[in-house]
N, C-alpha and C positions, 0 to 999 in steps of 0.2 A: 934876483933882487929880493931883499928882505922887507917885509912890511910890518908895521905895528898892528896890533889888533884893530885899532880905530881906522887906520888906513885901509886895511883889508875889508872891514865892515862897510865903509863908505864906498869902496870900489864895487863891492857886491851889490849894494843898493843902486849904484849907477847902472850896473849890468841888468838888474831887474827892470829898471826904468827903460833902458834901451830895448830889451826884449818885449816889454809891454807895448812900447810905441811901435815897434816893428810889426806887431800883431794888430795894430790899429785900435787898441783898447784904451779907454780912459782909466784913470785911477779908480773911479767908482765901479766901472765894469769889472776890472781886475779883482778888486776887493770882494765884490759879490761872487764872482766865479770861484775865488779861493776860500770863501767862507770866513773872511776876516773883516774887521771894521775898516771903514774908509780911513779913519785916523791912523790905524795900525799900518795900512798900506802906505800912506803918505810918509810916515815915520820910517818905514822900512826902506823906501826909495831915497829919502832925503838924508837920513842919518845912519842907515845901515843897522838900525836897532829892530830886532825881532826875536821872538822866542824860536826855539827849534821847530816847534809845531807850526808857527806862522811861516817859517822859511820852507818847510816841507809843503805846506798848503800852496805857497806861491809857486814852488817848483812844479807841483802837479798842475796848477792852473795854467802855467806858462809852458807846459809840456817839456820840462827839463828834469824829470824824475830820474832818468837814467844817469845823467851827469851827477846828480846828488847822491844816488846810490853808490856811485863809484868813488865818492869823495875820500874814503878811508880804506884803501886796499890793504890787504895783508902785507906785512913787510917781506922783502925778498929774502930768500934763504942766504944765510951767511957762510954756509959750508956745504960740501957735497953730501955729508951725512944728513944735514937738515933738509936739503933738497929731496933726497931719497925718502926721508921720513914723511915729508909733505906729500910727495907723490903717492906713497902707500896710503896715506890718509885721504887722498882724493882732493887735496886742496889746490893743486896747480894743474 
């Protein structure tokens, strides 16, 4: 399914809210743990609006940093030559 940037941002905010609630934290608790303002946290959950720094802080606070770190994997090799070159470089 394809998403617009706004749809994806809002869905991410909803997932942040769900993770926070599953951990039993209030928005104020989460904002404090992440080192962001309460207003920023509310906006992140409700509208999906956050800077990359705020998103990273939220991921760390919610213990999702591994998933965030895996967000942009290197592209798959497009040929056998590329695969061998990547293997020699130690990338795969």
